[in-house]
ROSE-4610 file (N, C-alpha, C; in Angstrom, 1 decimal, always signed):
// ROSE-4610
residu = [X/X/X/X/X/X/X/X/X/X/X/X/X/X/X/X/X/X/X/X/X/X/X/X/X/X/X/X/X/X/X/X/X/X/X/X/X/X/X/X/X/X/X/X/X/X/X/X/X/X/X/X/X/X/X/X/X/X/X/X/X/X/X/X/X/X/X/X/X/X/X/X/X/X/X/X/X/X/X/X/X/X/X/X/X/X/X/X/X/X/X/X/X/X/X/X/X/X/X/X/X/X/X/X/X/X/X/X/X/X/X/X/X/X/X/X/X/X/X/X/X/X/X/X/X/X/X/X/X/X/X/X/X/X/X/X/X/X/X/X/X/X/X/X/X/X/X/X/X/X/X/X/X/X/X/X/X/X/X/X/X/X/X/X/X/X/X/X/X/X/X/X/X/X/X/X/X/X/X/X/X/X/X/X/X/X/X/X/X/X/X/X/X/X/X/X/X/X/X/X/X/X/X/X/X/X/X/X/X/X/X/X/X/X/X/X/X/X/X/X/X/X/X/X/X/X/X/X/X/X/X/X/X/X/X/X/X/X/X/X/X/X/X/X/X/X/X/X/X/X/X/X/X/X/X/X/X/X/X/X/X/X/X/X/X/X/X/X/X/X/X/X/X/X/X/X/X/X/X/X/X/X/X/X/X/X/X/X/X/X/X/X/X/X/X/X/X/X/X/X/X/X/X/X/X/X/X/X/X/X/X/X/X/X/X/X/X/X/X/X/X/X/X/X/X/X/X/X/X/X/X/X/X/X/X/X/X/X/X/X/X/X/X/X/X/X/X/X/X/X/X/X/X/X/X/X/X/X/X/X/X/X/X/X/X/X/X/X/X/X/X/X/X/X/X/X/X/X/X/X/X/X/X/X/X/X/X/X/X/X/X/X/X/X/X/X/X/X/X/X/X/X/X/X/X/X/X/X/X/X/X/X/X/X/X/X/X/X/X/X/X/X/X/X/X/X/X/X/X/X/X/X/X/X/X/X/X/X/X/X/X/X/X/X/X/X/X/X/X/X/X/X/X/X/X/X/X/X/X/X/X/X/X/X/X/X/X/X/X/X/X/X/X/X/X/X/X/X/X/X/X/X/X/X/X/X/X/X/X/X/X/X/X/X/X/X/X/X/X/X/X/X/X/X/X/X/X/X/X/X/X/X/X/X/X/X/X/X/X]
num = [1/1/1/2/2/2/3/3/3/4/4/4/5/5/5/6/6/6/7/7/7/8/8/8/9/9/9/10/10/10/11/11/11/12/12/12/13/13/13/14/14/14/15/15/15/16/16/16/17/17/17/18/18/18/19/19/19/20/20/20/21/21/21/22/22/22/23/23/23/24/24/24/25/25/25/26/26/26/27/27/27/28/28/28/29/29/29/30/30/30/31/31/31/32/32/32/33/33/33/34/34/34/35/35/35/36/36/36/37/37/37/38/38/38/39/39/39/40/40/40/41/41/41/42/42/42/43/43/43/44/44/44/45/45/45/46/46/46/47/47/47/48/48/48/49/49/49/50/50/50/51/51/51/52/52/52/53/53/53/54/54/54/55/55/55/56/56/56/57/57/57/58/58/58/59/59/59/60/60/60/61/61/61/62/62/62/63/63/63/64/64/64/65/65/65/66/66/66/67/67/67/68/68/68/69/69/69/70/70/70/71/71/71/72/72/72/73/73/73/74/74/74/75/75/75/76/76/76/77/77/77/78/78/78/79/79/79/80/80/80/81/81/81/82/82/82/83/83/83/84/84/84/85/85/85/86/86/86/87/87/87/88/88/88/89/89/89/90/90/90/91/91/91/92/92/92/93/93/93/94/94/94/95/95/95/96/96/96/97/97/97/98/98/98/99/99/99/100/100/100/101/101/101/102/102/102/103/103/103/104/104/104/105/105/105/106/106/106/107/107/107/108/108/108/109/109/109/110/110/110/111/111/111/112/112/112/113/113/113/114/114/114/115/115/115/116/116/116/117/117/117/118/118/118/119/119/119/120/120/120/121/121/121/122/122/122/123/123/123/124/124/124/125/125/125/126/126/126/127/127/127/128/128/128/129/129/129/130/130/130/131/131/131/132/132/132/133/133/133/134/134/134/135/135/135/136/136/136/137/137/137/138/138/138/139/139/139/140/140/140/141/141/141/142/142/142/143/143/143/144/144/144/145/145/145/146/146/146/147/147/147/148/148/148/149/149/149/150/150/150/151/151/151/152/152/152/153/153/153/154/154/154/155/155/155/156/156/156/157/157/157/158/158/158/159/159/159/160/160/160/161/161/161/162/162/162/163/163/163/164/164/164/165/165/165/166/166/166/167/167/167/168/168/168/169/169/169/170/170/170/171/171/171/172/172/172/173/173/173]
x = [+14.0/+14.2/+15.4/+15.3/+16.5/+17.3/+18.5/+18.9/+20.0/+19.9/+21.2/+21.7/+23.2/+23.7/+24.8/+24.6/+25.2/+25.9/+26.9/+27.6/+27.6/+27.3/+27.7/+28.5/+28.9/+29.6/+31.1/+31.5/+32.6/+33.2/+32.0/+32.3/+31.6/+32.6/+32.1/+32.2/+31.1/+30.9/+31.7/+32.4/+33.5/+32.5/+32.9/+32.3/+31.6/+32.5/+32.1/+30.7/+31.1/+29.7/+28.4/+28.5/+27.4/+26.8/+27.6/+27.3/+26.8/+27.2/+26.5/+25.1/+25.0/+23.8/+22.7/+23.0/+22.2/+21.9/+22.9/+22.2/+21.3/+21.6/+20.8/+19.6/+19.3/+18.1/+17.0/+17.8/+17.0/+16.3/+16.1/+15.0/+13.9/+13.3/+12.7/+11.8/+12.4/+12.0/+10.6/+10.8/+9.4/+8.6/+8.6/+7.8/+7.1/+7.6/+7.2/+6.5/+5.1/+4.4/+4.9/+5.0/+5.6/+7.0/+8.0/+9.2/+10.1/+9.8/+10.6/+10.6/+9.3/+9.4/+9.5/+9.9/+10.5/+12.1/+12.1/+13.5/+13.5/+15.2/+15.4/+16.9/+16.8/+18.1/+18.6/+19.8/+20.6/+21.6/+21.4/+22.8/+23.6/+24.9/+25.5/+26.6/+26.4/+27.1/+28.2/+29.0/+30.2/+30.0/+30.2/+30.5/+32.0/+32.0/+33.4/+33.4/+32.4/+32.6/+31.8/+30.8/+29.9/+29.5/+28.7/+28.2/+26.8/+26.4/+24.9/+24.3/+23.3/+22.5/+21.1/+20.8/+19.2/+19.0/+17.8/+17.2/+15.9/+15.4/+14.1/+13.6/+12.5/+11.7/+10.3/+10.3/+9.0/+8.1/+7.5/+6.9/+5.2/+4.5/+3.1/+2.2/+1.9/+1.2/+1.4/+2.7/+3.2/+5.0/+5.6/+7.0/+7.5/+8.6/+9.2/+10.5/+10.9/+12.0/+12.5/+13.8/+14.6/+16.1/+16.2/+17.8/+18.5/+19.8/+20.3/+21.9/+22.4/+24.0/+24.4/+25.7/+26.8/+28.1/+29.1/+30.6/+31.0/+30.1/+30.6/+29.1/+29.6/+28.6/+27.9/+28.6/+28.0/+26.7/+27.3/+26.2/+24.7/+25.4/+23.9/+23.2/+24.1/+23.0/+22.2/+22.9/+21.9/+20.7/+20.8/+19.6/+18.6/+19.3/+18.3/+17.3/+18.1/+17.1/+16.2/+16.7/+15.7/+14.7/+14.7/+13.8/+12.7/+13.1/+12.6/+11.7/+12.1/+11.6/+10.5/+10.7/+9.6/+8.4/+8.6/+7.6/+6.9/+7.3/+6.5/+5.9/+6.5/+5.8/+4.4/+5.0/+3.9/+2.6/+3.2/+2.1/+1.1/+1.7/+1.4/+0.4/+0.8/+0.0/-1.0/-1.0/-2.2/-3.1/-2.8/-3.8/-4.4/-3.9/-4.1/-5.5/-5.2/-5.9/-6.9/-6.9/-8.3/-8.8/-8.2/-9.1/-9.2/-8.5/-8.5/-7.9/-7.0/-6.7/-5.2/-4.3/-3.1/-2.1/-1.1/-0.4/-0.5/+0.4/+0.7/-0.4/-0.7/-1.6/-2.6/-3.2/-4.9/-4.7/-3.8/-3.6/-4.9/-5.8/-7.1/-7.5/-8.3/-8.9/-9.7/-11.4/-11.9/-12.0/-11.6/-11.5/-10.3/-9.6/-8.1/-8.3/-7.2/-7.4/-7.0/-6.3/-5.6/-6.9/-7.0/-8.0/-7.6/-8.2/-7.7/-8.7/-7.8/-8.4/-8.6/-7.9/-7.9/-7.7/-8.5/-8.0/-8.0/-6.9/-6.5/-6.5/-7.0/-6.9/-5.7/-4.9/-4.1/-4.1/-4.0/-4.0/-2.4/-2.1/-0.7/-0.4/+0.4/+0.9/+2.3/+2.2/+3.7/+4.9/+5.8/+7.1/+8.0/+9.3/+10.7/+10.9/+11.9/+12.4/+12.8/+13.6/+14.0/+13.0/+12.2/+10.9/+10.0/+9.8/+9.2/+10.2/+11.4/+12.2/+11.9/+12.0/+12.1/+10.6/+9.5/+8.2/+7.9/+8.8/+8.5/+9.5/+10.5/+11.1/+10.2/+9.8/+8.9/+7.7/+7.4/+6.4/+6.9/+8.1/+8.4/+8.0/+7.9/+7.1/+8.7/+8.9/+9.9/+9.4/+8.2/+7.9/+7.2/+7.1/+6.3/+5.5/+4.4/+3.9/+3.5/+4.4/+4.1/+3.8/+3.6/+3.7/+4.8/+5.6/+6.8/+6.3/+7.0/+6.9/+7.1/+8.2/+8.9/+7.9/+7.9/+7.1/+5.5/+5.2/+3.8/+3.4/+4.2/+3.9/+3.7/+2.8/+3.0/+4.4/+4.8/+6.4/+6.3/+7.4/+7.3/+8.7/+9.1/+10.4/+10.3/+11.5/+11.3/+12.7/+12.9/+14.4/+14.4/+15.7/+15.9/+16.6/+16.8/+17.6/+18.8/+19.8/+20.9/+21.2/+19.9/+20.1/+19.9/+20.1/+19.9/+18.4/+18.2/+16.9/+16.8/+15.2/+15.3/+13.9/+13.6/+12.4/+12.1/+10.7/+9.7/+9.0/+9.3/+8.7/+7.7/+6.3/+5.2/+5.3/+4.7/+4.3/+3.2/+2.4/+1.3/+1.7/+1.2/+1.7/+0.6]
y = [+61.9/+61.2/+61.6/+61.8/+62.3/+61.0/+60.5/+59.5/+59.4/+58.8/+58.9/+57.7/+57.3/+56.5/+56.6/+55.6/+55.7/+54.1/+54.2/+52.9/+52.5/+51.1/+51.0/+49.7/+49.2/+48.3/+48.9/+49.8/+50.2/+50.8/+50.4/+50.3/+52.0/+52.7/+54.1/+53.7/+53.7/+53.7/+54.6/+53.9/+54.7/+56.4/+56.8/+57.7/+57.2/+56.0/+55.1/+54.4/+53.7/+53.0/+54.0/+54.9/+56.0/+56.4/+56.7/+56.8/+55.8/+54.6/+53.5/+53.2/+53.3/+53.2/+54.0/+55.5/+56.5/+56.1/+55.9/+55.6/+54.3/+53.5/+52.4/+52.4/+53.5/+53.6/+54.8/+55.1/+56.1/+55.6/+54.1/+53.7/+53.5/+53.8/+53.9/+55.3/+56.2/+57.3/+57.7/+56.8/+56.8/+55.8/+54.8/+53.9/+54.5/+55.4/+56.0/+57.3/+57.2/+58.7/+59.7/+61.2/+61.9/+61.6/+61.1/+60.7/+62.0/+63.2/+64.4/+64.7/+64.2/+64.3/+63.0/+62.0/+61.1/+60.9/+60.4/+60.2/+58.9/+58.5/+56.7/+56.9/+55.9/+55.8/+54.3/+54.4/+52.9/+52.9/+51.8/+51.5/+50.2/+50.5/+49.4/+49.1/+47.6/+46.9/+46.3/+45.8/+45.1/+43.8/+42.9/+41.8/+40.8/+40.0/+39.3/+38.7/+37.9/+37.3/+38.2/+38.9/+39.7/+41.3/+41.5/+43.2/+42.9/+43.8/+43.9/+45.1/+45.5/+46.6/+46.5/+47.3/+47.7/+48.8/+49.2/+50.4/+50.3/+51.7/+52.0/+53.0/+53.2/+54.3/+54.7/+55.5/+55.8/+56.9/+56.2/+57.2/+57.4/+58.3/+58.7/+57.1/+57.1/+55.9/+54.6/+54.2/+53.2/+53.1/+51.8/+52.2/+50.7/+51.2/+50.2/+49.7/+48.3/+48.1/+46.6/+46.6/+45.4/+45.3/+44.0/+43.9/+42.9/+42.9/+42.1/+41.6/+40.5/+40.5/+39.6/+39.8/+39.5/+39.7/+39.2/+39.4/+40.5/+40.9/+42.1/+43.0/+44.3/+45.3/+45.7/+45.7/+46.0/+45.0/+43.9/+42.8/+42.9/+43.0/+43.5/+44.7/+45.7/+46.9/+46.6/+45.6/+45.5/+44.5/+43.7/+42.7/+43.6/+44.3/+45.2/+46.0/+46.7/+47.4/+46.9/+45.3/+44.4/+44.4/+43.7/+43.3/+44.7/+45.9/+47.1/+47.5/+47.0/+47.2/+46.4/+45.2/+44.2/+44.4/+44.9/+45.2/+46.6/+47.5/+48.7/+48.0/+47.3/+47.3/+46.2/+45.2/+44.5/+45.0/+46.0/+46.7/+47.5/+48.1/+49.0/+48.4/+47.3/+46.6/+45.9/+45.5/+44.9/+46.3/+47.3/+48.2/+48.8/+49.1/+49.3/+48.1/+47.0/+45.9/+45.7/+45.9/+45.8/+47.2/+48.3/+49.5/+50.4/+50.2/+51.0/+52.1/+52.5/+53.9/+53.7/+54.7/+54.9/+55.1/+54.3/+54.8/+53.8/+53.7/+52.8/+53.3/+54.6/+55.3/+54.6/+53.8/+53.4/+51.9/+51.6/+50.0/+49.5/+50.2/+50.0/+49.2/+48.0/+47.3/+46.3/+46.3/+45.4/+44.1/+43.9/+42.7/+42.2/+42.2/+41.8/+40.4/+39.7/+38.2/+37.9/+38.7/+38.1/+38.7/+37.7/+38.1/+37.8/+38.8/+38.3/+37.2/+36.0/+34.7/+34.6/+35.5/+35.5/+36.6/+37.1/+38.2/+37.9/+38.2/+37.8/+38.9/+39.2/+40.3/+39.8/+40.5/+40.6/+41.7/+41.4/+42.3/+42.5/+44.1/+44.3/+44.8/+43.8/+44.0/+44.8/+45.9/+47.1/+45.9/+46.0/+45.2/+45.9/+45.4/+46.0/+45.3/+45.7/+45.2/+43.6/+43.5/+42.2/+41.5/+41.7/+40.7/+40.5/+41.2/+41.2/+39.8/+39.9/+39.3/+37.9/+37.6/+36.7/+35.8/+36.6/+36.2/+35.6/+36.2/+36.0/+34.7/+34.4/+33.2/+32.0/+32.6/+31.1/+30.8/+31.8/+31.5/+30.5/+31.0/+30.3/+31.3/+32.7/+33.3/+34.1/+34.2/+35.3/+36.7/+37.2/+38.7/+38.7/+39.8/+40.2/+41.4/+41.8/+43.0/+43.2/+44.3/+44.6/+46.1/+46.5/+47.8/+48.2/+48.9/+49.5/+50.2/+49.7/+50.3/+51.7/+52.0/+53.7/+54.3/+54.3/+55.0/+54.9/+53.8/+53.5/+53.3/+53.2/+52.8/+51.7/+51.0/+50.0/+49.5/+48.6/+48.0/+46.8/+46.5/+45.0/+44.9/+43.4/+43.2/+42.0/+41.9/+40.7/+40.0/+38.9/+38.2/+38.4/+39.3/+39.5/+38.3/+38.6/+37.3/+37.1/+38.1/+37.7/+37.1/+36.6/+36.3/+37.0/+38.4/+39.5/+40.0/+40.6/+41.4/+42.7/+43.5/+44.4/+44.9/+46.2/+46.6/+47.9/+47.9/+48.9/+49.6/+50.9/+51.5/+52.6/+52.6/+53.2/+54.6/+55.4/+56.8/+57.5/+58.1/+58.4/+59.8/+59.9/+61.2/+62.4]
z = [-69.9/-68.5/-68.0/-66.6/-65.7/-65.4/-65.5/-65.3/-64.2/-63.1/-62.1/-62.0/-62.0/-62.2/-60.8/-59.9/-58.4/-58.3/-57.8/-57.4/-55.8/-55.5/-53.9/-53.9/-52.6/-52.2/-52.7/-52.7/-52.9/-54.5/-55.2/-56.6/-57.0/-57.9/-58.5/-59.9/-60.6/-62.0/-62.8/-63.8/-64.8/-65.4/-66.1/-66.9/-68.2/-68.4/-69.8/-69.4/-68.0/-67.5/-67.6/-67.1/-66.9/-68.3/-69.2/-70.4/-71.2/-71.1/-71.5/-71.1/-69.8/-69.1/-69.4/-69.9/-70.2/-71.4/-72.6/-73.8/-73.9/-73.0/-73.3/-72.8/-71.8/-71.2/-71.8/-72.9/-73.7/-74.5/-74.7/-75.7/-74.8/-73.6/-72.6/-73.0/-73.3/-73.5/-74.5/-75.6/-76.4/-75.8/-74.7/-74.6/-73.4/-72.6/-71.4/-71.4/-71.4/-71.4/-70.4/-71.1/-70.0/-69.4/-70.2/-69.7/-69.5/-69.7/-69.7/-68.1/-67.4/-66.0/-65.2/-65.7/-65.2/-64.7/-63.6/-62.9/-63.1/-63.4/-63.2/-62.4/-61.6/-60.6/-60.9/-61.6/-61.7/-60.9/-59.9/-58.9/-59.4/-59.7/-59.8/-58.6/-58.4/-57.3/-57.9/-57.0/-57.3/-56.1/-56.7/-55.6/-56.0/-55.0/-55.6/-56.9/-57.4/-58.9/-59.9/-59.4/-60.4/-60.1/-61.0/-61.4/-61.3/-60.2/-60.3/-60.5/-61.4/-62.0/-61.8/-60.8/-60.2/-60.8/-61.7/-62.1/-61.7/-61.1/-60.4/-61.3/-61.8/-62.6/-62.0/-61.2/-60.4/-61.3/-62.1/-63.3/-62.8/-63.2/-63.2/-63.1/-62.1/-62.2/-61.8/-62.0/-62.0/-61.6/-61.5/-61.1/-61.9/-62.4/-63.1/-62.4/-62.1/-61.6/-62.2/-62.5/-62.8/-62.2/-62.4/-61.9/-62.8/-62.9/-63.2/-62.8/-63.0/-62.8/-63.7/-63.7/-64.7/-64.4/-65.0/-64.7/-65.2/-66.3/-67.0/-67.0/-66.7/-66.1/-67.3/-68.6/-69.7/-70.2/-70.0/-69.8/-68.9/-67.7/-67.0/-67.3/-67.7/-68.0/-69.1/-70.4/-71.4/-71.0/-70.2/-69.8/-69.1/-68.1/-67.2/-68.2/-69.2/-70.1/-70.8/-71.3/-72.2/-71.2/-70.0/-69.2/-68.9/-68.7/-68.5/-69.8/-71.1/-72.4/-72.5/-72.0/-72.1/-71.3/-70.0/-68.9/-69.7/-70.1/-70.6/-71.7/-72.7/-74.0/-73.5/-72.6/-72.7/-71.7/-70.8/-70.2/-71.0/-72.1/-72.6/-73.8/-74.4/-75.3/-74.7/-73.4/-72.6/-72.4/-72.2/-72.0/-73.4/-74.2/-75.4/-75.9/-75.8/-76.4/-75.5/-74.1/-73.3/-73.2/-72.9/-72.7/-73.9/-74.9/-76.4/-76.0/-75.2/-74.6/-74.6/-74.8/-75.1/-73.6/-73.4/-72.2/-71.2/-70.2/-69.2/-68.0/-67.8/-66.7/-66.7/-67.6/-67.5/-67.0/-66.1/-66.1/-65.4/-64.5/-63.9/-64.9/-64.6/-65.9/-65.0/-65.0/-64.2/-65.1/-66.3/-67.1/-67.1/-66.1/-66.1/-66.1/-66.4/-66.4/-64.9/-64.2/-63.0/-62.0/-60.8/-60.0/-58.5/-57.6/-56.1/-55.8/-55.4/-55.4/-53.5/-52.8/-51.1/-50.8/-49.6/-48.9/-47.4/-46.8/-45.5/-44.7/-43.5/-42.6/-41.3/-41.1/-40.0/-39.1/-37.9/-36.7/-36.4/-36.5/-36.7/-35.2/-34.7/-33.2/-33.3/-32.7/-32.2/-32.1/-32.9/-32.6/-33.2/-32.8/-33.3/-34.6/-35.7/-36.4/-36.4/-35.4/-34.8/-34.5/-33.7/-33.3/-34.5/-35.7/-36.7/-37.5/-37.7/-38.4/-37.7/-36.4/-35.6/-36.0/-36.2/-36.3/-37.9/-38.8/-40.3/-40.1/-39.5/-39.8/-39.1/-37.9/-37.3/-38.2/-38.9/-39.9/-41.0/-41.4/-42.7/-43.8/-43.9/-44.9/-45.2/-46.4/-47.2/-46.8/-46.3/-45.9/-44.8/-43.8/-42.9/-42.8/-42.4/-42.4/-40.7/-40.2/-38.7/-38.6/-37.3/-37.1/-36.4/-36.8/-36.1/-34.7/-33.8/-32.3/-32.0/-32.7/-32.6/-33.4/-34.7/-35.6/-35.8/-35.1/-35.4/-36.7/-38.0/-39.2/-39.5/-40.5/-41.1/-41.9/-41.7/-42.3/-42.9/-43.8/-44.5/-44.4/-43.8/-43.9/-44.5/-45.6/-46.7/-46.4/-47.3/-47.6/-48.7/-49.1/-50.8/-50.9/-52.2/-53.2/-52.6/-52.2/-51.8/-50.5/-49.8/-48.4/-47.0/-47.5/-46.4/-46.4/-45.4/-45.2/-45.4/-45.8/-46.1/-45.4/-45.2/-44.7/-45.7/-45.8/-46.5/-45.5/-45.3/-44.5/-45.4/-44.9/-45.4/-45.0/-45.9/-45.6/-46.4/-45.7/-46.4/-47.2/-48.6/-49.2/-49.1]
């Protein structure tokens, strides 16, 4: 797995921080199929009272993502890796039990315990991100799907855990 460790919010991870994260994330190599062709992005952020570690691994057929925060960056790295190991292990076990197949890429399962219980259709009105944010707040939701006025693409604006907002911009492959 190719691991990239970055800093944000004025924080630059030390060589020791980077080596520690890489060493800990090495646990995932044996759990993820085709991990040699997998990229891993670790973002370390610093705030007034804590460090936050976010890990995203877009692998073939799935995306792993976890984050954790602690006053000690090493503790945050440990916990985020534990979360990722649990995610992969749980999913691999579920796939093996239900499908009798090895690996996470066979996640599609018609006999899944989870069911879609409601479908909702929405008319996408072209709007700016500010108009979408206003609409989301008026509805009292923590996310909102809209058609961007400029790009003509479907976007999602959502409320982050830290109280700020973020936008997911879609694109076709």
